[in-house]
N, C-alpha and C positions, 0 to 999 in steps of 0.2 A: 909029380903036384902036392900041395897039403893035404897034412891029415885032415877031417870032420871030425865035429863035436855038435851034437847035439844042442842045445842048451834053451832051459826054460824061459818063461816070462819074470821079471822079477830077480836074477842071476849078478850079482858080480863076482864080474870075472878075476882070475887067476892066474899068477901067470902059469904054475902047472899045468894049470887044466887046460887052457883054455889061449896061451901067446905062441905065436910062432902057425895057428892051424882058421883053416873054415869054422867060425860058430854061422851053426845055424840055430837063427834065434825067434822063437817060437811068441819072442813081446816082449819087451826095455829089459836093458840092462846096463849094469853098469860098471865102471871103470875103476879098474881099484885106487885103492890109495897113498899106494906107495908105488913107482916102479922107478927102472932099471934105463938110461935111454937108452932108448934103438928098441927095446922092448917094444911086441907091436899083435894089435888080433883084427882077425879081419872080419867084419860083420857081414851078413849077409840075410836078409829080410824076407823071411818067402812067408810073411805075414800078408791079409788083404788091406792092411791101416797102412799107417806111420806106426813106428816104431822109436822112442828114447832113447839115448846113449847120455846115461846120464855122469856124471863130468867129477863126483864124489870129492866134493869144496877142493878142486885142482878146477885147473885152466884151461877149456878147451882150443884153439884156435887163439892165442890171447887174452880169449876173452874167460868171464866166471861165470859160461851159460852151455847148455847141456845140448847134445846134438839131435838132428832130424832127422831119420832111416823111416823115405819114405817107401813106398810095400813095394817088392818085389826087384829093390834098388842095395848095394850094398856100400857100406864105407867103412878103410882101412885105420885104425889111431894109428898113430910111432907112439912109443912115451918121448919128451925132449930134452930131459933132466927136469931139477926140481919140481916131478914131482906131477911136470901138467904133460898137456897133449898136445900132436894135432892131428886133423881129422882130412884124410881126403876122400872126397865122393860127394 
């Protein structure tokens, strides 16, 4: 299984502390502004409401928009080059 890490609301994710782990998120988080293709983050929303994955001035799924994860759901964020992201979930 993957390692887990508790993530406070308002955290900007980093490769060293969060990549390749289950990130148990207590609120909104932001993706890194730079990334390497294939870098990935599993975001687990453990709150009673939706949280936002901030795009940090990059694109998510080809659009300049943040991504929402509903209560007790998850999303996987994968870097796809040019510091842009694909989010599944």
